[in-house]
N, CA, C, O and the ligand as a Tripos MOL2 file, in Angstrom:
@<TRIPOS>MOLECULE
protein
  285   283    72     0     0
PROTEIN
NO_CHARGES

@<TRIPOS>ATOM
      1 N           3.2940   -9.8590   27.8210 N.3       1 MET1
      2 CA          3.5600   -8.4230   27.9760 C.3       1 MET1
      3 C           5.0340   -8.1990   28.3110 C.2       1 MET1
      4 O           5.7350   -9.1240   28.7190 O.2       1 MET1
      5 N           5.4860   -6.9840   28.1370 N.am      2 GLY2
      6 CA          6.8770   -6.6800   28.4250 C.3       2 GLY2
      7 C           7.5430   -6.0020   27.2490 C.2       2 GLY2
      8 O           6.9030   -5.6690   26.2520 O.2       2 GLY2
      9 N           8.8130   -5.8090   27.3850 N.am      3 LEU3
     10 CA          9.5410   -5.1070   26.3330 C.3       3 LEU3
     11 C           9.6030   -5.9130   25.0450 C.2       3 LEU3
     12 O           9.8350   -5.3660   23.9670 O.2       3 LEU3
     13 N           9.3940   -7.2200   25.1680 N.am      4 LYS4
     14 CA          9.4620   -8.0690   23.9790 C.3       4 LYS4
     15 C           8.4250   -7.6600   22.9390 C.2       4 LYS4
     16 O           8.6170   -7.8770   21.7420 O.2       4 LYS4
     17 N           7.3080   -7.0580   23.4080 N.am      5 ALA5
     18 CA          6.2270   -6.6680   22.5080 C.3       5 ALA5
     19 C           6.6170   -5.4610   21.6470 C.2       5 ALA5
     20 O           5.9640   -5.1600   20.6480 O.2       5 ALA5
     21 N           7.6830   -4.7830   22.0490 N.am      6 PHE6
     22 CA          8.0720   -3.5880   21.3130 C.3       6 PHE6
     23 C           9.3300   -3.8270   20.4860 C.2       6 PHE6
     24 O          10.1820   -4.6450   20.8360 O.2       6 PHE6
     25 N           9.4240   -3.0950   19.3840 N.am      7 ARG7
     26 CA         10.6730   -3.1160   18.6330 C.3       7 ARG7
     27 C          10.9450   -1.7010   18.1540 C.2       7 ARG7
     28 O          10.0810   -0.8270   18.2240 O.2       7 ARG7
     29 N          12.1500   -1.4930   17.6710 N.am      8 THR8
     30 CA         12.5140   -0.1330   17.2890 C.3       8 THR8
     31 C          12.0340    0.1750   15.8750 C.2       8 THR8
     32 O          11.7710   -0.7230   15.0740 O.2       8 THR8
     33 N          11.9310    1.4440   15.6010 N.am      9 CYS9
     34 CA         11.4940    1.9340   14.2960 C.3       9 CYS9
     35 C          12.4240    1.4220   13.1990 C.2       9 CYS9
     36 O          13.6280    1.2770   13.4140 O.2       9 CYS9
     37 N          11.8600    1.1480   12.0230 N.am     10 GLY10
     38 CA         12.6340    0.6300   10.9080 C.3      10 GLY10
     39 C          13.5930    1.6560   10.3250 C.2      10 GLY10
     40 O          14.5160    1.3080    9.5880 O.2      10 GLY10
     41 N          13.3720    2.9070   10.6550 N.am     11 ARG11
     42 CA         14.2490    3.9670   10.1660 C.3      11 ARG11
     43 C          15.5670    3.9240   10.9300 C.2      11 ARG11
     44 O          15.5720    3.9900   12.1590 O.2      11 ARG11
     45 N          16.6800    3.8140   10.2170 N.am     12 ALA12
     46 CA         17.9940    3.7110   10.8580 C.3      12 ALA12
     47 C          18.2550    4.9230   11.7380 C.2      12 ALA12
     48 O          18.0870    6.0680   11.3190 O.2      12 ALA12
     49 N          18.6670    4.6450   12.9580 N.am     13 GLY13
     50 CA         19.0190    5.7260   13.8680 C.3      13 GLY13
     51 C          17.8660    6.2480   14.6830 C.2      13 GLY13
     52 O          18.0690    7.0580   15.5880 O.2      13 GLY13
     53 N          16.6410    5.8010   14.3840 N.am     14 CYS14
     54 CA         15.4770    6.2530   15.1490 C.3      14 CYS14
     55 C          15.2880    5.3420   16.3620 C.2      14 CYS14
     56 O          15.1130    4.1340   16.2060 O.2      14 CYS14
     57 N          15.3220    5.9120   17.5630 N.am     15 PRO15
     58 CA         15.2250    5.0890   18.7800 C.3      15 PRO15
     59 C          13.7910    4.8020   19.2160 C.2      15 PRO15
     60 O          13.5840    4.1480   20.2380 O.2      15 PRO15
     61 N          12.8050    5.2740   18.4700 N.am     16 ALA16
     62 CA         11.4060    5.1190   18.8690 C.3      16 ALA16
     63 C          11.0110    3.6460   18.9500 C.2      16 ALA16
     64 O          11.3240    2.8570   18.0590 O.2      16 ALA16
     65 N          10.3240    3.2920   20.0250 N.am     17 LEU17
     66 CA          9.8260    1.9270   20.1810 C.3      17 LEU17
     67 C           8.4120    1.8480   19.6370 C.2      17 LEU17
     68 O           7.5780    2.7090   19.9200 O.2      17 LEU17
     69 N           8.1470    0.8130   18.8560 N.am     18 ILE18
     70 CA          6.8080    0.6640   18.2710 C.3      18 ILE18
     71 C           6.2470   -0.7050   18.6120 C.2      18 ILE18
     72 O           6.9820   -1.6650   18.8440 O.2      18 ILE18
     73 N           4.9380   -0.7630   18.6340 N.am     19 LYS19
     74 CA          4.2400   -1.9940   19.0020 C.3      19 LYS19
     75 C           3.8260   -2.7690   17.7430 C.2      19 LYS19
     76 O           3.8570   -3.9990   17.7230 O.2      19 LYS19
     77 N           3.4410   -2.0350   16.7010 N.am     20 GLU20
     78 CA          3.0160   -2.6940   15.4680 C.3      20 GLU20
     79 C           3.5030   -1.9000   14.2640 C.2      20 GLU20
     80 O           3.8770   -0.7340   14.3930 O.2      20 GLU20
     81 N           3.4980   -2.5250   13.1110 N.am     21 GLY21
     82 CA          3.9810   -1.8680   11.9180 C.3      21 GLY21
     83 C           5.4880   -1.9460   11.8300 C.2      21 GLY21
     84 O           6.1260   -2.6730   12.5910 O.2      21 GLY21
     85 N           6.0590   -1.1960   10.9020 N.am     22 SER22
     86 CA          7.5020   -1.2680   10.6990 C.3      22 SER22
     87 C           8.2000    0.0270   11.0800 C.2      22 SER22
     88 O           9.4240    0.0670   11.2000 O.2      22 SER22
     89 N           7.4160    1.0930   11.2730 N.am     23 HIS23
     90 CA          8.0060    2.3880   11.5900 C.3      23 HIS23
     91 C           7.1970    3.0770   12.6800 C.2      23 HIS23
     92 O           6.0320    2.7440   12.8990 O.2      23 HIS23
     93 N           7.8120    4.0360   13.3600 N.am     24 CYS24
     94 CA          7.0940    4.8630   14.3170 C.3      24 CYS24
     95 C           6.1470    5.7740   13.5260 C.2      24 CYS24
     96 O           6.3460    5.9600   12.3250 O.2      24 CYS24
     97 N           5.1250    6.3440   14.1710 N.am     25 PRO25
     98 CA          4.1520    7.1660   13.4380 C.3      25 PRO25
     99 C           4.8090    8.2590   12.6020 C.2      25 PRO25
    100 O           4.3360    8.5890   11.5140 O.2      25 PRO25
    101 N           5.8860    8.8080   13.1110 N.am     26 LYS26
    102 CA          6.5590    9.9010   12.4100 C.3      26 LYS26
    103 C           7.1860    9.4150   11.1030 C.2      26 LYS26
    104 O           7.1090   10.0900   10.0760 O.2      26 LYS26
    105 N           7.8000    8.2490   11.1550 N.am     27 HIS27
    106 CA          8.4900    7.7460    9.9720 C.3      27 HIS27
    107 C           7.5900    6.8740    9.1040 C.2      27 HIS27
    108 O           7.9110    6.6070    7.9460 O.2      27 HIS27
    109 N           6.4760    6.4350    9.6560 N.am     28 ARG28
    110 CA          5.5540    5.6000    8.8800 C.3      28 ARG28
    111 C           5.0460    6.3830    7.6740 C.2      28 ARG28
    112 O           4.9540    5.8660    6.5600 O.2      28 ARG28
    113 N           4.7200    7.6440    7.9350 N.am     29 GLN29
    114 CA          4.2120    8.4950    6.8600 C.3      29 GLN29
    115 C           5.2440    8.6040    5.7390 C.2      29 GLN29
    116 O           4.9060    8.5290    4.5580 O.2      29 GLN29
    117 N           6.5140    8.7810    6.1300 N.am     30 GLN30
    118 CA          7.5700    8.8960    5.1350 C.3      30 GLN30
    119 C           7.7380    7.5910    4.3740 C.2      30 GLN30
    120 O           7.9640    7.5930    3.1640 O.2      30 GLN30
    121 N           7.6270    6.4730    5.0920 N.am     31 ALA31
    122 CA          7.7930    5.1700    4.4610 C.3      31 ALA31
    123 C           6.6650    4.9230    3.4700 C.2      31 ALA31
    124 O           6.8900    4.3990    2.3790 O.2      31 ALA31
    125 N           5.4420    5.3060    3.8590 N.am     32 GLU32
    126 CA          4.2930    5.1110    2.9720 C.3      32 GLU32
    127 C           4.4130    6.0040    1.7500 C.2      32 GLU32
    128 O           4.0750    5.6050    0.6350 O.2      32 GLU32
    129 N           4.8960    7.2100    1.9740 N.am     33 GLN33
    130 CA          5.0700    8.1410    0.8650 C.3      33 GLN33
    131 C           6.0650    7.5800   -0.1380 C.2      33 GLN33
    132 O           5.8730    7.6770   -1.3500 O.2      33 GLN33
    133 N           7.1490    6.9820    0.4010 N.am     34 ARG34
    134 CA          8.1760    6.4170   -0.4740 C.3      34 ARG34
    135 C           7.6060    5.2270   -1.2450 C.2      34 ARG34
    136 O           7.9160    5.0280   -2.4190 O.2      34 ARG34
    137 N           6.7780    4.4490   -0.5750 N.am     35 GLU35
    138 CA          6.1660    3.2940   -1.2240 C.3      35 GLU35
    139 C           5.2400    3.7590   -2.3460 C.2      35 GLU35
    140 O           5.1780    3.1510   -3.4150 O.2      35 GLU35
    141 N           4.5170    4.8580   -2.0770 N.am     36 TYR36
    142 CA          3.6050    5.4010   -3.0750 C.3      36 TYR36
    143 C           4.3800    5.9140   -4.2760 C.2      36 TYR36
    144 O           3.9650    5.7290   -5.4210 O.2      36 TYR36
    145 N           5.5170    6.5660   -4.0060 N.am     37 GLU37
    146 CA          6.3430    7.0810   -5.1010 C.3      37 GLU37
    147 C           6.8440    5.9260   -5.9670 C.2      37 GLU37
    148 O           6.9060    6.0410   -7.1910 O.2      37 GLU37
    149 N           7.2000    4.8170   -5.3290 N.am     38 THR38
    150 CA          7.6830    3.6450   -6.0580 C.3      38 THR38
    151 C           6.5760    3.0770   -6.9270 C.2      38 THR38
    152 O           6.7940    2.7310   -8.0880 O.2      38 THR38
    153 N           5.3730    2.9860   -6.3450 N.am     39 LYS39
    154 CA          4.2310    2.4560   -7.0880 C.3      39 LYS39
    155 C           3.8770    3.3650   -8.2560 C.2      39 LYS39
    156 O           3.5660    2.9010   -9.3530 O.2      39 LYS39
    157 N           3.9310    4.6780   -7.9970 N.am     40 LYS40
    158 CA          3.5570    5.6590   -9.0070 C.3      40 LYS40
    159 C           4.4560    5.5440  -10.2300 C.2      40 LYS40
    160 O           4.0400    5.8280  -11.3540 O.2      40 LYS40
    161 N           5.7010    5.1210   -9.9920 N.am     41 ALA41
    162 CA          6.6600    5.0130  -11.0890 C.3      41 ALA41
    163 C           6.4330    3.7400  -11.9030 C.2      41 ALA41
    164 O           7.0020    3.5840  -12.9830 O.2      41 ALA41
    165 N           5.6080    2.8380  -11.3920 N.am     42 ASP42
    166 CA          5.3500    1.5750  -12.0730 C.3      42 ASP42
    167 C           4.2320    1.7570  -13.0920 C.2      42 ASP42
    168 O           3.1040    2.0730  -12.7130 O.2      42 ASP42
    169 N           4.5200    1.5650  -14.3690 N.am     43 PRO43
    170 CA          3.5090    1.7910  -15.4190 C.3      43 PRO43
    171 C           2.2630    0.9390  -15.2470 C.2      43 PRO43
    172 O           1.1550    1.4030  -15.5140 O.2      43 PRO43
    173 N           2.4300   -0.2950  -14.8070 N.am     44 ALA44
    174 CA          1.2790   -1.1950  -14.6370 C.3      44 ALA44
    175 C           0.3530   -0.6690  -13.5500 C.2      44 ALA44
    176 O          -0.8690   -0.7180  -13.6880 O.2      44 ALA44
    177 N           0.9370   -0.1690  -12.4770 N.am     45 TRP45
    178 CA          0.1280    0.3630  -11.3790 C.3      45 TRP45
    179 C          -0.5720    1.6400  -11.8070 C.2      45 TRP45
    180 O          -1.7170    1.8890  -11.4300 O.2      45 TRP45
    181 N           0.1400    2.4650  -12.6170 N.am     46 ARG46
    182 CA         -0.4630    3.7160  -13.0960 C.3      46 ARG46
    183 C          -1.6550    3.4110  -13.9780 C.2      46 ARG46
    184 O          -2.6760    4.0960  -13.9170 O.2      46 ARG46
    185 N          -1.5240    2.3810  -14.7990 N.am     47 MET47
    186 CA         -2.6020    2.0170  -15.7070 C.3      47 MET47
    187 C          -3.8080    1.5380  -14.9060 C.2      47 MET47
    188 O          -4.9570    1.8150  -15.2490 O.2      47 MET47
    189 N          -3.5170    0.8170  -13.8390 N.am     48 TYR48
    190 CA         -4.5970    0.2860  -13.0130 C.3      48 TYR48
    191 C          -5.3970    1.4030  -12.3760 C.2      48 TYR48
    192 O          -6.6080    1.2830  -12.1870 O.2      48 TYR48
    193 N          -4.7150    2.4910  -12.0470 N.am     49 LEU49
    194 CA         -5.3880    3.6120  -11.3960 C.3      49 LEU49
    195 C          -6.0860    4.5280  -12.3950 C.2      49 LEU49
    196 O          -6.8950    5.3760  -12.0190 O.2      49 LEU49
    197 N          -5.7620    4.3450  -13.6600 N.am     50 HIS50
    198 CA         -6.2820    5.2500  -14.6780 C.3      50 HIS50
    199 C          -7.8100    5.1670  -14.7530 C.2      50 HIS50
    200 O          -8.3650    4.0690  -14.7930 O.2      50 HIS50
    201 N          -8.4950    6.3150  -14.7730 N.am     51 PRO51
    202 CA         -9.9720    6.3120  -14.8280 C.3      51 PRO51
    203 C         -10.5120    5.5470  -16.0180 C.2      51 PRO51
    204 O         -11.5430    4.8830  -15.9190 O.2      51 PRO51
    205 N          -9.8190    5.6370  -17.1430 N.am     52 ARG52
    206 CA        -10.3050    4.9570  -18.3430 C.3      52 ARG52
    207 C         -10.2680    3.4490  -18.1400 C.2      52 ARG52
    208 O         -11.1530    2.7230  -18.5940 O.2      52 ARG52
    209 N          -9.2290    2.9940  -17.4500 N.am     53 TRP53
    210 CA         -9.0940    1.5600  -17.1680 C.3      53 TRP53
    211 C         -10.2220    1.1000  -16.2440 C.2      53 TRP53
    212 O         -10.7750    0.0140  -16.4220 O.2      53 TRP53
    213 N         -10.5600    1.9350  -15.2530 N.am     54 LYS54
    214 CA        -11.6370    1.5870  -14.3260 C.3      54 LYS54
    215 C         -12.9610    1.4730  -15.0760 C.2      54 LYS54
    216 O         -13.7580    0.5660  -14.8330 O.2      54 LYS54
    217 N         -13.1740    2.4130  -15.9930 N.am     55 LYS55
    218 CA        -14.4000    2.3880  -16.7860 C.3      55 LYS55
    219 C         -14.4620    1.1280  -17.6230 C.2      55 LYS55
    220 O         -15.4980    0.4700  -17.7170 O.2      55 LYS55
    221 N         -13.3210    0.8050  -18.2320 N.am     56 PHE56
    222 CA        -13.2500   -0.3800  -19.0750 C.3      56 PHE56
    223 C         -13.5440   -1.6320  -18.2510 C.2      56 PHE56
    224 O         -14.2360   -2.5420  -18.7080 O.2      56 PHE56
    225 N         -13.0010   -1.6640  -17.0170 N.am     57 ARG57
    226 CA        -13.1860   -2.8220  -16.1560 C.3      57 ARG57
    227 C         -14.6630   -2.9650  -15.7700 C.2      57 ARG57
    228 O         -15.2070   -4.0690  -15.7420 O.2      57 ARG57
    229 N         -15.3000   -1.8250  -15.4750 N.am     58 GLN58
    230 CA        -16.7150   -1.8630  -15.1350 C.3      58 GLN58
    231 C         -17.5310   -2.3890  -16.3140 C.2      58 GLN58
    232 O         -18.4340   -3.2100  -16.1610 O.2      58 GLN58
    233 N         -17.1770   -1.8850  -17.4910 N.am     59 TRP59
    234 CA        -17.8750   -2.3050  -18.7000 C.3      59 TRP59
    235 C         -17.6590   -3.7950  -18.9230 C.2      59 TRP59
    236 O         -18.5810   -4.5330  -19.2720 O.2      59 TRP59
    237 N         -16.4320   -4.2120  -18.7130 N.am     60 PHE60
    238 CA        -16.0690   -5.6140  -18.9170 C.3      60 PHE60
    239 C         -16.8170   -6.5200  -17.9390 C.2      60 PHE60
    240 O         -17.2800   -7.5990  -18.3070 O.2      60 PHE60
    241 N         -16.9280   -6.0650  -16.6830 N.am     61 LEU61
    242 CA        -17.6010   -6.8740  -15.6640 C.3      61 LEU61
    243 C         -19.0980   -6.9660  -15.9460 C.2      61 LEU61
    244 O         -19.7320   -7.9770  -15.6440 O.2      61 LEU61
    245 N         -19.6580   -5.9010  -16.5280 N.am     62 ARG62
    246 CA        -21.0790   -5.9380  -16.8870 C.3      62 ARG62
    247 C         -21.2940   -6.9260  -18.0140 C.2      62 ARG62
    248 O         -22.2950   -7.6410  -18.0670 O.2      62 ARG62
    249 N         -20.3260   -6.9430  -18.9120 N.am     63 LEU63
    250 CA        -20.4120   -7.8130  -20.0790 C.3      63 LEU63
    251 C         -20.2720   -9.2770  -19.6670 C.2      63 LEU63
    252 O         -20.9520  -10.1560  -20.1960 O.2      63 LEU63
    253 N         -19.3710   -9.5180  -18.7080 N.am     64 GLU64
    254 CA        -19.1010  -10.8830  -18.2560 C.3      64 GLU64
    255 C         -19.3130  -10.9770  -16.7440 C.2      64 GLU64
    256 O         -18.3450  -10.9820  -15.9830 O.2      64 GLU64
    257 N         -20.5640  -11.0510  -16.3080 N.am     65 PRO65
    258 CA        -20.8550  -11.0580  -14.8540 C.3      65 PRO65
    259 C         -20.1510  -12.2160  -14.1350 C.2      65 PRO65
    260 O         -19.8150  -12.0960  -12.9570 O.2      65 PRO65
    261 N         -19.9300  -13.3100  -14.8190 N.am     66 ALA66
    262 CA        -19.2860  -14.4580  -14.1970 C.3      66 ALA66
    263 C         -17.8590  -14.1370  -13.7960 C.2      66 ALA66
    264 O         -17.3290  -14.6940  -12.8350 O.2      66 ALA66
    265 N         -17.2380  -13.2220  -14.5520 N.am     67 MET67
    266 CA        -15.8520  -12.8690  -14.2810 C.3      67 MET67
    267 C         -15.7100  -12.1350  -12.9450 C.2      67 MET67
    268 O         -14.6700  -12.2080  -12.2910 O.2      67 MET67
    269 N         -16.7700  -11.4300  -12.5550 N.am     68 SER68
    270 CA        -16.6860  -10.6580  -11.3280 C.3      68 SER68
    271 C         -16.5740  -11.5610  -10.1040 C.2      68 SER68
    272 O         -16.1490  -11.1260   -9.0340 O.2      68 SER68
    273 N         -16.9570  -12.8130  -10.2740 N.am     69 ALA69
    274 CA        -16.8850  -13.7600   -9.1540 C.3      69 ALA69
    275 C         -15.4350  -14.0480   -8.7910 C.2      69 ALA69
    276 O         -15.1430  -14.5140   -7.6900 O.2      69 ALA69
    277 N         -14.5310  -13.7680   -9.7220 N.am     70 CYS70
    278 CA        -13.1200  -14.0270   -9.4830 C.3      70 CYS70
    279 C         -12.5170  -12.9840   -8.5570 C.2      70 CYS70
    280 O         -11.4560  -13.2150   -7.9780 O.2      70 CYS70
    281 N         -13.1810  -11.8300   -8.4070 N.am     71 HIS71
    282 CA        -12.5660  -10.7540   -7.6560 C.3      71 HIS71
    283 C         -13.2400  -10.5370   -6.3110 C.2      71 HIS71
    284 O         -12.8350   -9.6570   -5.5520 O.2      71 HIS71
    285 ZN         11.0670    6.4680   13.5230 Zn       72 ZN72
@<TRIPOS>BOND
     1     1     2 1
     2     2     3 1
     3     3     4 2
     4     3     5 am
     5     5     6 1
     6     6     7 1
     7     7     8 2
     8     7     9 am
     9     9    10 1
    10    10    11 1
    11    11    12 2
    12    11    13 am
    13    13    14 1
    14    14    15 1
    15    15    16 2
    16    15    17 am
    17    17    18 1
    18    18    19 1
    19    19    20 2
    20    19    21 am
    21    21    22 1
    22    22    23 1
    23    23    24 2
    24    23    25 am
    25    25    26 1
    26    26    27 1
    27    27    28 2
    28    27    29 am
    29    29    30 1
    30    30    31 1
    31    31    32 2
    32    31    33 am
    33    33    34 1
    34    34    35 1
    35    35    36 2
    36    35    37 am
    37    37    38 1
    38    38    39 1
    39    39    40 2
    40    39    41 am
    41    41    42 1
    42    42    43 1
    43    43    44 2
    44    43    45 am
    45    45    46 1
    46    46    47 1
    47    47    48 2
    48    47    49 am
    49    49    50 1
    50    50    51 1
    51    51    52 2
    52    51    53 am
    53    53    54 1
    54    54    55 1
    55    55    56 2
    56    55    57 am
    57    57    58 1
    58    58    59 1
    59    59    60 2
    60    59    61 am
    61    61    62 1
    62    62    63 1
    63    63    64 2
    64    63    65 am
    65    65    66 1
    66    66    67 1
    67    67    68 2
    68    67    69 am
    69    69    70 1
    70    70    71 1
    71    71    72 2
    72    71    73 am
    73    73    74 1
    74    74    75 1
    75    75    76 2
    76    75    77 am
    77    77    78 1
    78    78    79 1
    79    79    80 2
    80    79    81 am
    81    81    82 1
    82    82    83 1
    83    83    84 2
    84    83    85 am
    85    85    86 1
    86    86    87 1
    87    87    88 2
    88    87    89 am
    89    89    90 1
    90    90    91 1
    91    91    92 2
    92    91    93 am
    93    93    94 1
    94    94    95 1
    95    95    96 2
    96    95    97 am
    97    97    98 1
    98    98    99 1
    99    99   100 2
   100    99   101 am
   101   101   102 1
   102   102   103 1
   103   103   104 2
   104   103   105 am
   105   105   106 1
   106   106   107 1
   107   107   108 2
   108   107   109 am
   109   109   110 1
   110   110   111 1
   111   111   112 2
   112   111   113 am
   113   113   114 1
   114   114   115 1
   115   115   116 2
   116   115   117 am
   117   117   118 1
   118   118   119 1
   119   119   120 2
   120   119   121 am
   121   121   122 1
   122   122   123 1
   123   123   124 2
   124   123   125 am
   125   125   126 1
   126   126   127 1
   127   127   128 2
   128   127   129 am
   129   129   130 1
   130   130   131 1
   131   131   132 2
   132   131   133 am
   133   133   134 1
   134   134   135 1
   135   135   136 2
   136   135   137 am
   137   137   138 1
   138   138   139 1
   139   139   140 2
   140   139   141 am
   141   141   142 1
   142   142   143 1
   143   143   144 2
   144   143   145 am
   145   145   146 1
   146   146   147 1
   147   147   148 2
   148   147   149 am
   149   149   150 1
   150   150   151 1
   151   151   152 2
   152   151   153 am
   153   153   154 1
   154   154   155 1
   155   155   156 2
   156   155   157 am
   157   157   158 1
   158   158   159 1
   159   159   160 2
   160   159   161 am
   161   161   162 1
   162   162   163 1
   163   163   164 2
   164   163   165 am
   165   165   166 1
   166   166   167 1
   167   167   168 2
   168   167   169 am
   169   169   170 1
   170   170   171 1
   171   171   172 2
   172   171   173 am
   173   173   174 1
   174   174   175 1
   175   175   176 2
   176   175   177 am
   177   177   178 1
   178   178   179 1
   179   179   180 2
   180   179   181 am
   181   181   182 1
   182   182   183 1
   183   183   184 2
   184   183   185 am
   185   185   186 1
   186   186   187 1
   187   187   188 2
   188   187   189 am
   189   189   190 1
   190   190   191 1
   191   191   192 2
   192   191   193 am
   193   193   194 1
   194   194   195 1
   195   195   196 2
   196   195   197 am
   197   197   198 1
   198   198   199 1
   199   199   200 2
   200   199   201 am
   201   201   202 1
   202   202   203 1
   203   203   204 2
   204   203   205 am
   205   205   206 1
   206   206   207 1
   207   207   208 2
   208   207   209 am
   209   209   210 1
   210   210   211 1
   211   211   212 2
   212   211   213 am
   213   213   214 1
   214   214   215 1
   215   215   216 2
   216   215   217 am
   217   217   218 1
   218   218   219 1
   219   219   220 2
   220   219   221 am
   221   221   222 1
   222   222   223 1
   223   223   224 2
   224   223   225 am
   225   225   226 1
   226   226   227 1
   227   227   228 2
   228   227   229 am
   229   229   230 1
   230   230   231 1
   231   231   232 2
   232   231   233 am
   233   233   234 1
   234   234   235 1
   235   235   236 2
   236   235   237 am
   237   237   238 1
   238   238   239 1
   239   239   240 2
   240   239   241 am
   241   241   242 1
   242   242   243 1
   243   243   244 2
   244   243   245 am
   245   245   246 1
   246   246   247 1
   247   247   248 2
   248   247   249 am
   249   249   250 1
   250   250   251 1
   251   251   252 2
   252   251   253 am
   253   253   254 1
   254   254   255 1
   255   255   256 2
   256   255   257 am
   257   257   258 1
   258   258   259 1
   259   259   260 2
   260   259   261 am
   261   261   262 1
   262   262   263 1
   263   263   264 2
   264   263   265 am
   265   265   266 1
   266   266   267 1
   267   267   268 2
   268   267   269 am
   269   269   270 1
   270   270   271 1
   271   271   272 2
   272   271   273 am
   273   273   274 1
   274   274   275 1
   275   275   276 2
   276   275   277 am
   277   277   278 1
   278   278   279 1
   279   279   280 2
   280   279   281 am
   281   281   282 1
   282   282   283 1
   283   283   284 2
@<TRIPOS>SUBSTRUCTURE
     1 MET1         2 RESIDUE 1 A MET
     2 GLY2         6 RESIDUE 1 A GLY
     3 LEU3        10 RESIDUE 1 A LEU
     4 LYS4        14 RESIDUE 1 A LYS
     5 ALA5        18 RESIDUE 1 A ALA
     6 PHE6        22 RESIDUE 1 A PHE
     7 ARG7        26 RESIDUE 1 A ARG
     8 THR8        30 RESIDUE 1 A THR
     9 CYS9        34 RESIDUE 1 A CYS
    10 GLY10       38 RESIDUE 1 A GLY
    11 ARG11       42 RESIDUE 1 A ARG
    12 ALA12       46 RESIDUE 1 A ALA
    13 GLY13       50 RESIDUE 1 A GLY
    14 CYS14       54 RESIDUE 1 A CYS
    15 PRO15       58 RESIDUE 1 A PRO
    16 ALA16       62 RESIDUE 1 A ALA
    17 LEU17       66 RESIDUE 1 A LEU
    18 ILE18       70 RESIDUE 1 A ILE
    19 LYS19       74 RESIDUE 1 A LYS
    20 GLU20       78 RESIDUE 1 A GLU
    21 GLY21       82 RESIDUE 1 A GLY
    22 SER22       86 RESIDUE 1 A SER
    23 HIS23       90 RESIDUE 1 A HIS
    24 CYS24       94 RESIDUE 1 A CYS
    25 PRO25       98 RESIDUE 1 A PRO
    26 LYS26      102 RESIDUE 1 A LYS
    27 HIS27      106 RESIDUE 1 A HIS
    28 ARG28      110 RESIDUE 1 A ARG
    29 GLN29      114 RESIDUE 1 A GLN
    30 GLN30      118 RESIDUE 1 A GLN
    31 ALA31      122 RESIDUE 1 A ALA
    32 GLU32      126 RESIDUE 1 A GLU
    33 GLN33      130 RESIDUE 1 A GLN
    34 ARG34      134 RESIDUE 1 A ARG
    35 GLU35      138 RESIDUE 1 A GLU
    36 TYR36      142 RESIDUE 1 A TYR
    37 GLU37      146 RESIDUE 1 A GLU
    38 THR38      150 RESIDUE 1 A THR
    39 LYS39      154 RESIDUE 1 A LYS
    40 LYS40      158 RESIDUE 1 A LYS
    41 ALA41      162 RESIDUE 1 A ALA
    42 ASP42      166 RESIDUE 1 A ASP
    43 PRO43      170 RESIDUE 1 A PRO
    44 ALA44      174 RESIDUE 1 A ALA
    45 TRP45      178 RESIDUE 1 A TRP
    46 ARG46      182 RESIDUE 1 A ARG
    47 MET47      186 RESIDUE 1 A MET
    48 TYR48      190 RESIDUE 1 A TYR
    49 LEU49      194 RESIDUE 1 A LEU
    50 HIS50      198 RESIDUE 1 A HIS
    51 PRO51      202 RESIDUE 1 A PRO
    52 ARG52      206 RESIDUE 1 A ARG
    53 TRP53      210 RESIDUE 1 A TRP
    54 LYS54      214 RESIDUE 1 A LYS
    55 LYS55      218 RESIDUE 1 A LYS
    56 PHE56      222 RESIDUE 1 A PHE
    57 ARG57      226 RESIDUE 1 A ARG
    58 GLN58      230 RESIDUE 1 A GLN
    59 TRP59      234 RESIDUE 1 A TRP
    60 PHE60      238 RESIDUE 1 A PHE
    61 LEU61      242 RESIDUE 1 A LEU
    62 ARG62      246 RESIDUE 1 A ARG
    63 LEU63      250 RESIDUE 1 A LEU
    64 GLU64      254 RESIDUE 1 A GLU
    65 PRO65      258 RESIDUE 1 A PRO
    66 ALA66      262 RESIDUE 1 A ALA
    67 MET67      266 RESIDUE 1 A MET
    68 SER68      270 RESIDUE 1 A SER
    69 ALA69      274 RESIDUE 1 A ALA
    70 CYS70      278 RESIDUE 1 A CYS
    71 HIS71      282 RESIDUE 1 A HIS
    72 ZN72       285 GROUP 0 **** ****
């Protein structure tokens, strides 16, 4: 126990002390939002989220039940 358990927020200039994660609660949301924006811009990630892809995957897993063991 002690101050060693705490570190400062990952956001430059933010003096908030945090116990876990990389940002204080206030900046964590912003960091996650930025991460989501980055992912959203990735075509592979967009395809993965696409409903048609999910349907195809379900169909594929039904067709090859053994393949589902990999996931
Ligand atoms: Zn912060």
